[in-house]
C-alpha positions in Angstrom: 0.0 0.0 0.0 1.2 3.5 -0.8 0.2 6.2 1.7 -0.1 9.7 0.2 0.2 12.1 3.1 -2.8 14.4 3.6 -1.5 17.5 5.5 -3.5 20.2 3.8 -0.9 21.2 1.1 -0.8 19.6 -2.3 -2.3 18.8 -5.6 -3.5 15.4 -4.4 -6.1 14.7 -7.1 -3.7 14.5 -10.0 -1.4 12.3 -8.0 -4.1 9.8 -7.2 -5.5 10.0 -10.8 -2.0 9.2 -12.2 -1.7 6.1 -9.9 -5.2 5.0 -11.1 -4.2 5.6 -14.7 -1.1 3.2 -14.4 -3.3 0.6 -12.6 -1.9 1.0 -9.1 -5.0 0.6 -6.9 -3.6 0.1 -3.4 -3.2 3.8 -2.7 -4.7 5.7 0.2 -4.8 9.5 0.8 -4.5 9.7 4.6 -3.6 11.6 7.7 -4.2 8.6 9.9 -1.0 7.5 11.8 -2.1 3.9 11.8 -2.6 3.7 8.0 0.8 5.4 7.5 2.5 3.0 9.8 1.0 0.0 7.9 1.9 1.4 4.4 4.7 -0.1 2.4 5.6 3.2 0.8 5.1 6.9 1.6 4.5 9.8 -0.8 4.8 13.4 0.5 3.2 15.8 -2.1 3.0 19.6 -1.8 2.7 22.9 -3.5 3.1 26.4 -2.0 5.3 28.1 0.6 7.9 26.3 2.7 6.9 27.6 6.1 3.2 26.9 5.5 4.1 23.3 4.5 6.1 22.8 7.7 3.4 24.4 9.8 0.7 22.1 8.3 2.9 19.1 8.8 3.5 20.1 12.4 -0.2 20.7 13.0 -1.0 17.3 11.5 1.1 15.5 14.2 2.6 13.3 11.5 6.2 14.3 11.6 7.2 11.5 14.2 5.6 8.7 12.1 7.1 10.1 8.9 10.5 10.2 10.5 10.1 6.6 11.7 9.0 5.3 8.3 11.7 7.1 6.4 14.7 6.9 8.8 14.1 3.9 11.0 11.8 1.5 9.0 13.6 2.5 5.7 10.3 2.4 3.7 10.5 3.8 0.2 9.7 7.5 0.6 9.0 10.0 -2.3 8.7 13.7 -1.9 7.3 15.8 -4.8 7.9 19.5 -5.4 7.3 21.2 -2.0 7.5 17.7 -0.5 11.0 17.5 -1.8 12.0 20.9 -0.3 10.5 19.9 3.1 13.0 17.0 3.3 15.8 19.5 3.5 17.2 21.3 6.6 15.5 24.6 5.7 14.7 27.1 3.0 15.6 30.6 2.0 11.9 31.1 1.5 11.1 30.8 5.2 12.2 30.6 8.8 11.1 27.2 10.0 13.5 24.2 10.0 12.8 21.5 7.5 12.5 17.7 8.2 16.2 17.3 7.7 15.9 13.8 6.1 18.4 15.0 3.4 21.7 17.0 4.0 20.5 19.9 1.8 19.1 23.4 1.8 16.3 24.9 -0.3 17.5 28.0 -2.1 16.1 30.7 -4.4 17.0 31.0 -8.1 19.2 34.1 -8.6 19.5 35.7 -12.0 21.0 39.0 -12.9 18.8 41.9 -14.2 17.8 41.4 -17.8 18.3 37.7 -17.6 16.0 35.7 -20.0 15.3 33.2 -17.2 12.1 34.0 -15.4 10.9 33.0 -11.9 9.1 30.7 -11.4 10.7 28.1 -13.6 7.7 26.7 -15.4 7.3 24.2 -18.1 9.0 21.1 -19.6 12.7 20.4 -19.1 15.0 17.6 -19.8 16.5 15.8 -16.7 20.0 14.4 -16.8 20.4 11.3 -14.7 23.5 11.3 -12.5 23.6 7.8 -11.0 21.9 4.4 -11.4 18.6 4.4 -9.5 15.3 2.5 -9.5 13.2 5.5 -10.6 14.8 7.3 -13.5 16.1 5.5 -16.6 19.4 7.1 -17.6 19.5 5.3 -21.0 17.0 7.6 -22.7 15.8 11.2 -22.5 13.8 12.1 -19.5 11.4 15.1 -19.7 9.3 16.4 -16.8 7.0 19.3 -16.0 8.3 21.9 -13.5 6.6 24.8 -11.6 8.8 26.3 -8.8 10.8 29.3 -7.6 13.2 27.4 -5.3 15.4 24.4 -5.7 17.3 22.0 -3.5 21.1 22.3 -3.0 22.6 19.0 -1.9 25.6 19.1 0.4 26.5 15.5 -0.5 27.0 15.0 -4.2 26.2 11.3 -4.0 22.6 12.3 -3.1 22.0 13.9 -6.5 19.9 11.6 -8.7 19.2 14.1 -11.5 19.8 17.7 -12.6 18.1 20.1 -15.0 19.5 23.1 -16.7 17.8 26.5 -16.1 20.5 29.1 -16.5 22.8 26.6 -14.9 22.4 23.0 -13.7 20.4 22.5 -10.5 19.4 19.4 -8.6 15.9 18.3 -9.5 15.9 14.8 -8.2 17.6 13.2 -5.2 18.0 9.8 -3.6 19.5 8.9 -0.3 19.1 5.2 0.4 15.3 4.7 0.6 14.4 8.4 0.3 13.6 9.9 -3.1 12.4 13.3 -4.2 11.7 15.2 -7.3 11.3 19.0 -7.9 9.3 18.3 -11.0 5.8 16.9 -11.0 5.6 13.3 -12.2 1.8 13.4 -12.0 1.8 16.1 -14.7 4.6 14.6 -16.8 2.7 12.1 -19.1 4.6 9.0 -20.0 7.7 10.0 -18.2 5.9 10.6 -14.9 3.8 7.5 -15.4 7.0 5.4 -15.6 8.6 7.1 -12.6 5.5 6.4 -10.4 5.2 2.9 -11.7 8.8 2.3 -10.7 8.2 3.7 -7.3 5.1 1.6 -6.8 7.2 -1.5 -7.7 9.9 -0.9 -5.1 
């Protein structure tokens, strides 16, 4: 069973619909600690501001069970968009500490005046795969849909699963042991996202 975490922040409908589309039926959208504890895999979605995301997570009371599932039980854990950023130690966008599951910080895009690169970064971009992993196939082009103004800077290069070029290369996908995360939205990325979520469901 895949538990999609309901903490009041996220585009949940499209994530659930994508799982249905690829034939993965054993998926629950939940904020029940017992259901999360019984799940085989955890997905943390999210859109919006970092501090609000951490506040909603804190108010949900689910941080301890998420920490146990990810760090102690070593269940496959996938963060998407804001869900990726919340896994870091903190963000330039806000003041609250992040979950700290990954040795990384969330930082703002910084472009000089007159730059052709706009914020937010929005649209389709190619992902370069940096290491063998069970979610992204490095043998063919990978293209995904992005909408974001901040990105994750990893302090450990070995945690970088994929990068995208937007002015310069930035980390858009990470893996540390059982913990995965993507800045892009697989649920909006057609066949590429379908394959990634199918791979995650098969872990």
